[in-house]
N, C-alpha and C positions, 0 to 999 in steps of 0.2 A: 541497460540492465533492468530486469524486472524480478523482484523477489516474490516468493509465493506464486511462482509461475506454473505450478502443476495443476491448478484448479481455479475455478471461480473467476473473480475479477482479474487476478494475475494472469491466468491463462488467456482470457479474452484480450487483455491489454497487450500481452506478448504477441499474440496472433495478429492483432490490429497493427502493431508496429512492424512486424515482419511483412505483412501485406502492403504496408506503406513504403517498404524499401529499406527499412532500418536493419542493420546487423544487430542482433539481440542476444544478450547473455541471459539465460534463464536460470534462476536460482530457486531452490526449494529443498525440502527434506528428502524427497523420494526421487531418485534418478528415473525410475520407470515412468512416473507421472510427468516429469519434464520431457522425456522422450515422446510420450503420447501427445503432448502439446506440439512439439516440433513436427510430428507426423501429420498434423493438420495444416501446416504452413506450406507455402509454395515450395516446390522441390529445389529451386535455385536460391532460396533464402539463406542468408548467412546467419548461423546461429551457433551457440555453445551452451550446453547444459551442464551445470555444476551442482551436484548434490551438496547442500549447505545447511548447517545449523546456525542460523543467524544469532542465536544466543551465545555462541562460542567464538571468542576473539580469534582463535587460531583458524577456525573454519572460515570465518569471514575474510581473514587475511589471504587464505588460499584462493578464495573466490576472486578477489581483486587481482591477485597475482596472475591467475589464469586468464583473466580478462585482458590484462595489459600484455601478456605474452601472445594472445591470439589476435587482438585487434589494435594494440599499440596505444589506445587512449579510451576514455569514457566521456561521452557527451550527455548522457541522460541516466539518472537512476530513478526508477519508480519504486519507492520505498513502500511496498505494498503488504508484505507478509504480516499476518496478524491472527490472533485467536479470540474467540468470544469467551465471556465469563459464564460460569455456572449461575443459573438464575435461582438463587436461594437468598433468604433473608440476610441482611448485612451482618447481624450478630452471630450468624452461623458460618460465616466465611472462615476458612482456615488460612493460616499464613502460606501454606503450600499453594492453595488455589489463587491467592493474591499474587504470589511470586511468579507463578506460571504465566499469568496474563501479562504482568508488567515486564517479565524477562523477554517475552517475544515482542509485544506491541511497542515497548519503549526502549529497553536496552538493545534489542535487536535492531530497531530503527536507528538508534544512536550509532551502533557499531558500523552499520552499512553506510550511514551518512558521513561518518568520520573518515572511513576509507575512501569514499567517493570524493570528499572534500580534499583530502591529501593528494589524490591522483589528479583531480581537476586543477588544483593550484600549481602543480609541478609540470603538467604537460604543456606542449607547445603545438598550436595556439592554446593559451591558457583559458580555463573556464569550462562551464558546463551547467547543467540544470538538474536539480533534485526536486522531485515531486513526492511529497509525503501523503500517504493515504490516512486521512483523519477519519472522520465519521460524523454523521449528524449528532451522535452522542458527544462529540467534542463541543457542541453548543447546548444541547438539551438532553438530559439523561432519560433512560427508560427506568422503570421500577426494577429494583434488585440487580443493578448493573454496576456497582461501585468500582470494581477493579477495571472493567472495560472503559467505563466513563472517565475515570481518573487517568488512565493511560492515554486516552485520546485527547483529553484536555492538555496533557503534557506534550503531545505531538504538536499541538498548536504553538506552545511555547518554543519547542524545538524549531519549528518552521520559521517563526519570527526571529529567533536568534541566528539561524543560518542565513536568513535574508539579509540581516544586518552585517554579520561577519563576512559573508561571501562577497559583498560589494567590492571590496578591494582586490578581489581575485577573479572578477567576472563570473562569479558563480551565482546563478539565480535559484531561488527556492520558492516553491509554491505548495499549496495543499489542496487536495480534493476531498470534500466531505460528501459521503455517499449515503443515500437512504434507500433501503429496500431494493437493492439490485438482486435479481433472481440468481441464487447460487445455493450451494449446500448449506451455508450459514443462515439463509432465509427460507429454506424449504418448508419450515413449520408454519410460516406466517399465514397461509391460506386457511389453516386449521384453527387459528386463534392465537393471539399474543396478549400477554398481561398488560393491562392499561393502568394508568395512575389511579383510577377510581376502583381498582380491584377487579374489574370485569375482564373478560377475555373476548377479543374481537378479531375477526379475520382482517388482515391488512393487504392492500394491493402491493404488487412488486412491479418492477420494470425490467426490460431486457438488459442484460449485462453489456450488450454491445454498445449501448448508449454511453456507458462509462468508458469503454475502450475508445470510442470515437473522441470523447472529451480529452483523454490522455494523449491521443495523437495530435489533437489541436494544441494542447499546452506544450507538447514536445516540439512542435513545428515552429513555434515562435522564435524570432531572432533573440539573442541574449539581451538586447536592449529593451525587450518587452517581456512582461511577466504576468501571468495570472496568479495573483497572490493567494486568493482563496476562491474556490468554486464550490458551490453546493449543487449536486445533481441528485434528484430523488423521484420516486414515484409520486406523481402529482397529488393523488388523493390520500396518501399516507398521513397519519397524525404527526405533525411536526410544528407548524405554526399554531401556537396555542395547544401544544400536545397535552393530552389528558383532559 
């Protein structure tokens, strides 16, 4: 299962998994976008598109019910769906803006992980893998990104807790922290991005397929092996010593 599979990293990951022979459930807000993803996959690929609001507990429950009915089990969740924060000064952030980012990036990830955990715990053979999409911001923030950064720091805590709690049920959990993969979210970067010193500079990006290939690698490991944390980034973007 890939959430946020209608565009960007989610679309690339879903297609890479389909091309690698996985049966894939694609979740996202817009059914049309999910169908466009599937249209790019091999014609014999096994897939299921389910329009889902991951912020909504009932919608998430319906997604996992459809998954179980179609495929009988779940071996992998790429907990990918997320939104960016408005880039405005911290003291000007509204509660609504804060809640929008946290509800998708953290609460949505929790709801999907919880549903996956329940299914993986009960299915036979037991177990599975959850890969959370963190961010380089889970380690180092950008200026004026408090909601996004806080949500991604929280994802790291969720990953560690799931890794610990999942041991008893053969559930592996890892995290991929991505920097500047070319997508709609990073389309502005060649024109200039706010830096810690107040300047704006163009930043390099990398092809999103490299992220998708990393997801396929993590997914293909046996459950006795796990990539706990992976950072994949555009080599020359500001990160080490950011700012």
